[in-house]
C-alpha positions in Angstrom: -151.1 44.3 -89.4 -148.8 42.3 -87.1 -146.0 40.2 -88.6 -144.0 39.5 -85.4 -143.0 36.0 -84.3 -143.6 37.2 -80.8 -147.3 37.6 -81.5 -147.4 34.2 -83.3 -145.8 32.4 -80.4 -148.0 34.1 -77.8 -151.1 33.3 -79.8 -150.2 29.6 -79.9 -149.4 29.7 -76.1 -152.8 31.3 -75.4 -154.6 28.7 -77.5 -152.9 25.8 -75.9 -153.3 27.1 -72.4 -157.0 27.3 -73.2 -157.1 23.7 -74.3 -158.2 24.7 -77.8 -157.4 23.0 -81.0 -156.6 25.1 -84.1 -160.1 24.1 -85.4 -161.7 25.3 -82.2 -160.1 28.7 -82.4 -160.8 29.0 -86.2 -164.6 28.4 -85.5 -164.7 31.0 -82.7 -163.0 33.7 -84.8 -164.7 32.7 -88.1 -161.7 31.9 -90.2 -160.2 28.7 -91.6 -157.8 26.3 -89.9 -155.2 27.3 -92.5 -155.5 31.0 -91.4 -154.8 30.1 -87.8 -151.9 27.9 -88.8 -150.5 30.8 -90.9 -150.9 33.2 -88.0 -149.1 30.8 -85.6 -146.3 30.5 -88.1 -145.6 34.2 -87.9 -147.5 35.4 -91.0 -149.3 38.6 -90.4 -152.7 38.9 -88.7 -155.0 41.6 -89.7 -155.6 44.2 -87.0 -159.4 43.3 -86.8 -158.5 39.7 -85.9 -156.0 40.8 -83.3 -158.8 42.7 -81.5 -161.0 39.7 -81.7 -158.3 37.4 -80.4 -157.4 39.7 -77.5 -161.0 39.9 -76.5 -161.5 36.1 -76.7 -158.5 35.4 -74.5 -159.2 38.3 -72.1 -156.1 40.3 -72.6 -155.2 43.7 -73.9 -154.6 44.3 -77.6 -151.1 45.7 -76.9 -150.2 42.5 -75.0 -151.1 40.3 -77.9 -149.4 42.6 -80.3 -146.2 42.6 -78.3 -146.4 38.9 -77.4 -146.1 39.6 -73.7 -148.3 40.2 -70.8 -147.9 43.5 -69.0 -147.4 41.6 -65.8 -144.5 39.6 -67.2 -141.0 40.9 -66.5 -138.7 41.4 -69.4 -136.3 38.9 -67.9 -139.0 36.2 -67.7 -140.1 37.0 -71.2 -136.7 36.6 -72.9 -135.8 33.6 -70.9 -139.0 31.9 -71.9 -138.6 32.7 -75.6 -134.8 32.8 -76.2 -133.5 29.9 -74.1 -133.3 27.4 -77.0 -132.8 24.5 -74.7 -136.5 24.8 -73.8 -137.4 23.8 -77.3 -134.5 21.5 -78.1 -135.1 17.8 -78.2 -133.2 14.6 -78.9 -136.1 12.5 -80.1 -136.3 11.0 -83.6 -138.4 13.3 -85.7 -141.8 11.8 -86.6 -145.1 13.0 -87.9 -146.2 13.2 -84.2 -143.6 15.7 -83.1 -143.1 17.8 -86.2 -144.8 20.7 -84.3 -142.0 20.5 -81.8 -139.5 20.9 -84.6 -141.5 23.8 -86.0 -141.5 25.5 -82.6 -137.8 25.0 -82.3 -137.1 26.7 -85.6 -139.4 29.6 -84.8 -137.6 30.2 -81.5 -134.3 30.0 -83.2 -135.5 32.7 -85.6 -136.8 34.8 -82.7 -133.4 34.6 -80.9 -131.6 35.5 -84.1 -133.8 38.5 -84.8 -133.4 39.7 -81.2 -129.7 39.3 -81.3 -129.3 41.4 -84.4 -131.7 44.0 -83.1 -129.6 44.5 -79.9 -126.2 44.2 -81.6 -125.8 47.8 -82.7 -127.0 49.0 -79.2 -124.3 46.7 -77.7 -121.6 48.1 -80.0 -122.6 51.7 -79.0 -123.0 50.9 -75.3 -126.7 51.8 -75.4 -128.1 48.7 -73.8 -130.2 48.9 -70.6 -129.2 46.7 -67.7 -131.9 44.2 -68.6 -130.8 44.2 -72.2 -127.2 43.7 -71.3 -128.2 40.5 -69.5 -130.4 39.4 -72.4 -127.7 40.2 -75.0 -125.0 38.3 -73.1 -127.4 35.3 -73.0 -128.1 35.5 -76.8 -124.5 35.9 -77.7 -123.7 32.3 -76.7 -125.5 31.2 -79.9 -123.4 33.3 -82.2 -119.7 33.4 -83.3 -118.0 36.5 -84.6 -116.8 35.9 -88.2 -113.2 37.0 -87.9 -112.6 36.1 -91.6 -115.2 38.6 -92.7 -113.7 41.2 -90.4 -110.2 40.6 -91.8 -111.6 40.8 -95.3 -113.3 44.2 -94.5 -110.0 45.6 -93.0 -107.5 44.4 -95.6 -109.4 43.2 -98.7 -108.1 39.7 -98.4 -107.9 36.9 -95.7 -104.4 35.5 -96.1 -103.5 36.5 -92.6 -104.3 35.5 -89.0 -105.9 38.0 -86.7 -108.1 37.7 -83.6 -110.7 40.1 -82.4 -111.4 40.1 -78.6 -113.7 42.2 -76.4 -113.4 45.9 -77.3 -111.8 45.1 -80.7 -114.8 43.1 -81.7 -117.2 45.8 -80.4 -115.3 48.5 -82.2 -115.4 46.6 -85.5 -119.2 46.1 -85.1 -119.7 49.8 -84.2 -117.8 51.0 -87.3 -119.5 48.5 -89.6 -122.9 49.6 -88.2 -122.1 53.2 -89.1 -121.4 52.1 -92.7 -124.7 50.3 -93.1 -127.2 52.0 -90.8 -128.8 54.1 -93.6 -129.5 51.2 -95.9 -133.0 50.0 -96.5 -134.2 47.4 -94.0 -133.6 44.4 -96.3 -130.1 45.5 -97.3 -129.3 46.5 -93.8 -130.2 43.1 -92.3 -128.3 41.3 -95.1 -125.1 43.2 -94.2 -125.6 42.9 -90.4 -126.0 39.2 -90.6 -122.4 38.9 -92.1 -120.9 39.7 -88.7 -121.9 36.6 -86.8 -122.6 32.9 -87.6 -125.4 31.1 -85.8 -123.7 28.2 -84.0 -126.6 26.4 -82.3 -127.3 22.9 -83.7 -130.3 23.3 -86.1 -131.0 19.6 -86.3 -129.5 18.8 -89.7 -128.9 15.2 -88.7 -132.3 14.8 -87.2 -133.9 16.2 -90.4 -131.8 13.8 -92.4 -132.8 10.8 -90.3 -136.5 11.7 -90.3 -136.8 11.5 -94.2 -139.7 14.0 -93.7 -140.4 16.7 -96.3 -142.2 18.8 -93.6 -139.1 18.7 -91.5 -137.0 19.8 -94.5 -139.5 22.6 -95.1 -139.3 23.9 -91.5 -135.5 23.8 -91.6 -135.4 25.7 -94.9 -137.7 28.4 -93.5 -135.0 29.1 -90.9 -132.0 29.0 -93.2 -130.5 32.2 -94.6 -131.0 32.8 -98.3 -127.5 32.0 -99.4 -127.5 28.7 -97.5 -130.8 27.7 -99.1 -129.6 28.6 -102.6 -126.4 26.7 -102.0 -128.4 23.7 -100.9 -130.4 23.7 -104.1 -127.4 24.2 -106.4 -125.4 21.3 -104.9 -128.5 19.1 -105.4 -128.6 20.0 -109.0 -125.4 18.0 -109.4 -125.3 14.2 -109.2 -122.2 12.3 -108.4 -121.7 9.2 -110.6 -119.0 6.5 -110.7 -117.4 5.3 -113.9 -114.9 2.5 -114.5 -111.8 3.4 -116.4 -109.4 0.9 -118.0 -105.8 2.2 -118.3 -104.4 -0.9 -120.1 -103.3 -2.7 -117.0 -106.2 -2.4 -114.5 -109.6 -1.0 -114.1 -110.2 1.9 -111.7 -113.3 3.7 -110.6 -113.4 7.5 -111.0 -116.1 9.9 -109.8 -117.6 12.5 -111.9 -120.7 14.7 -111.8 -123.6 15.5 -114.1 -126.6 17.8 -114.0 -129.7 16.2 -112.7 -132.4 15.7 -115.4 -135.8 17.4 -115.5 -137.3 13.9 -114.9 -135.4 13.7 -111.6 -136.4 17.2 -110.5 -140.0 16.3 -111.2 -139.8 12.8 -109.6 -137.9 13.5 -106.4 -140.1 15.3 -103.9 -137.4 17.2 -102.1 -136.8 19.4 -105.2 -140.3 20.6 -105.0 -139.9 21.3 -101.3 -136.7 23.2 -101.8 -138.1 25.3 -104.8 -141.3 26.1 -103.0 -139.4 27.1 -99.8 -137.6 29.9 -101.7 -134.4 28.2 -102.9 -133.0 29.8 -106.0 -130.8 28.7 -108.9 -127.6 30.7 -109.2 -125.8 31.8 -112.4 -122.4 30.3 -113.0 -122.0 29.2 -109.4 -118.8 27.3 -110.1 -117.0 30.4 -111.4 -117.5 32.5 -108.2 -114.8 31.0 -106.0 -113.2 32.7 -103.0 -111.0 31.2 -100.3 -112.2 33.5 -97.5 -114.5 31.1 -95.7 -113.5 27.4 -96.0 -115.0 25.9 -92.9 -117.9 23.7 -94.1 -121.0 24.2 -92.0 -123.8 22.8 -94.0 -124.4 19.2 -94.9 -125.3 18.5 -98.5 -128.2 16.4 -99.6 -127.6 12.9 -100.9 -128.0 12.5 -104.6 -128.3 8.7 -104.6 -132.1 8.6 -104.4 -133.7 5.3 -103.7 -137.3 4.2 -104.6 -139.8 6.6 -103.1 -142.8 4.7 -101.6 -144.5 7.5 -99.9 -144.8 10.9 -101.6 -144.5 12.6 -98.2 -141.2 10.9 -97.4 -137.9 11.0 -99.1 -135.5 8.0 -98.7 -132.2 10.0 -98.8 -131.9 13.6 -97.9 -128.4 14.2 -96.6 -125.2 12.2 -96.1 -124.4 12.8 -92.5 -120.7 12.2 -93.0 -120.0 14.4 -96.1 -119.8 18.1 -96.3 -119.8 20.1 -99.5 -117.1 22.6 -100.6 -117.9 26.1 -99.5 -116.1 27.4 -102.6 -119.5 27.2 -104.2 -121.8 30.1 -103.1 -121.4 30.1 -99.4 -117.7 31.0 -99.7 -118.4 34.3 -101.5 -121.8 35.6 -100.5 -120.4 37.8 -97.7 -118.3 39.8 -100.2 -121.5 40.7 -102.1 -124.0 43.4 -101.3 -127.6 42.2 -101.3 -128.2 43.9 -104.7 -125.1 42.2 -106.1 -126.2 38.9 -104.9 -129.6 39.2 -106.5 -127.8 39.6 -109.9 -126.5 36.1 -109.5 -130.0 34.6 -109.0 -131.2 32.9 -112.2 -134.8 33.8 -111.9 -135.9 32.3 -115.2 -134.4 28.9 -114.5 -135.7 28.9 -110.9 -139.2 29.7 -112.2 -138.9 27.0 -114.9 -138.1 24.4 -112.3 -140.9 25.6 -110.0 -143.3 25.3 -112.9 -142.1 21.7 -113.6 -142.7 20.6 -110.1 -146.0 22.4 -109.6 -148.0 22.7 -112.8 -148.6 19.2 -114.0 -152.0 19.0 -112.4 -153.0 22.6 -112.0 -152.0 23.9 -115.4 -151.0 21.0 -117.8 -150.9 23.2 -120.9 -148.1 25.4 -119.4 -146.5 22.3 -117.9 -146.1 20.6 -121.3 -145.0 23.9 -122.9 -142.2 24.1 -120.3 -141.1 20.6 -121.0 -140.4 21.6 -124.6 -138.1 24.4 -123.5 -134.4 24.0 -123.9 -132.6 23.7 -120.6 
């Protein structure tokens, strides 16, 4: 079974080059439209269908599996797939161009996966000449996290130190030696701590679109800690109160937990929960000053009347950024297994049931409403 984004992208390209719709291809292969959409999103295709698709498009099975024609050079292949400017766009996101946004995030994910695949080889000077050119191109999208490197070296970050050239490479090499024997999930969790993705992932554009689909596509690309942080900050609502001190009245801001009714009523909660966002235990108590550069806009709490269930009137405040002392500031000091202990699975599932079960399982839905928060 194939699970590669390369196969998914190549399949979509072959379909489009053949002037086929998703429905056309589904009929020819004998599957549903949903199955084709799933395959083109990078979700695994059974081997039997890979053979059928390769035969249909007149290519070799291995070419479809690898997402690359045998006649295509490695340079042409990575330039086509990893040059994100090919998939970037400045248009306002609408229902008509959501597929462009989806393609953009898929190629961002492909570039990220390829970068971290080549990173250990680069650190150990094991890249081929073609791979060196490819890695140098990919590296423009990533920034080495010197704060994390300082923390690893000294156990704290209250100092200034810069890593250049061979120093950066040596740190990556040594860190790779520490983690190379971990299972694949834990290994990728650790490896991703070394670099931050710097390419603009369209947060402002998603905000302005008010589209839940756009939000879903963005969340699918986000790392888990960012997704969880996004949900947690949205479970708080900022409110203003007037306070009289005997001489004058002043306004003060405070926060409260959102209500179950708000979670059920506001569609982006359902989108976040169904996109894999988790609740975190005691997120306010895990504070760390290592990483204090805000890089994720938070979603606006002041929700206006929702007229269309597929649109949300306020997603993010493009001016405000939330405090990374909550979640994002400490996840890099945790192993993957340690991070999982902070996930409140019961509460996450409770919220998912609230937003999903009213029509499909009303008995369980009303049972959940009676539970104590």
